[in-house]
C-alpha positions, 0 to 999 in steps of 0.5 A: 622618337623611338626608343628602346630601352634594353641595358644591361650596364648601370655600375654606381660610383659611391655617391649615392641619392640621400636625403638628409631629412628623412630617415626610413624610421620616419616612416616605420618601415621593416627596413633600417637602411636608408633610402636603398637606391643605386643610384649616383648624382650624376645618375639622378641628374640622367632620370631629371632629363628623361622624365622630361622629355619621353616622361618614364624615368628608368633606372636599373637593374640594378635600382635597389640594394639586393638583400632588400629587393630580395626581401620585395621578391618574397613579399611578392610572391607570398602577395600572390600565392594569398591574396591575389585577384584574377581582373580580367575586362576586356571592353568593360564601358569606363574600364581600363582593358586588361586581363592581370592577377594584383594583390595587395601591397605589403610592409616591405612594398609600403614602405619601400613606396613611403621613402621613393615619394619623398625621396626620388620620385620628387628630385625625379619629377620634381613635383612634391607627392603622397601615396595613392594606396588605393590604387596601388597593387602587385600586378601579375601576369603570369600566363600567356595572353594576359596584358593590360590595354592602352591607357592613362592613369587616373588623374588623381590617385596615380599622378604619378607611377613606380614601377618595379619589376619583381620577377620577370621569365622569358624563353630565350629573349625579352619579347613585345608582353615584357616589355612597358610601351609609353606614348607622346597621346591617346595614338598607338602609333606614337609609340615613342619609349620601349621598356624592357620589364628586368628584374630590378629594374625602376621606372618612373612614369608621368602615367596620368599624361602618358598613355602607356600600356603593356602587350600580350605575354607571350608562351615561357613570358611572366612578369609581376609589378609592384605597381606603386601611384603618387597623387600630388602633396595637398 
């Protein structure tokens, strides 16, 4: 079964996801609002079902409080201009085929990843996790033809992935290059779900078991993604 996820809905009621035992201050966060994910209890149940069936749960837009998301965008742009590097590995043995730009996470994205790993991610996946920092980064696709080849994530440091679209640009409509393709297995014919990248959309992905890829960008397209990886908690 193939699903195209390109919804513009998500109107939330006042019931929000909170953790009585986890506050941002406990993880030395640079922001002060508790658990900033815009998800109701009904939506949380739907995310759990999506993750179980598709290996990918999709929230938003908007998935994160707007003020915090704006700060995440600013950090992503700063990291891109100050400390990013190209990553090109087409045909390199034991490497994922890709043409991307990468940058380390900053304090805003690290704190967001930490709190997600203590609240939203385990509630959706039913798994206890901790950050896999060395596998986490910002990933940028800025030029026509940039892509991420079919692969599964690292079995140790990226059992579960948190993907937040920080920015996405297109001409008249998002093309395949602005989609994440998720497969049932390693066979390209078994495409199960296509998720369009839209700003402030969040994906929780079982990336170590479900193969996935991003097709090449078309002219006029670009996308920036915060990629947070989690390992199983000891």
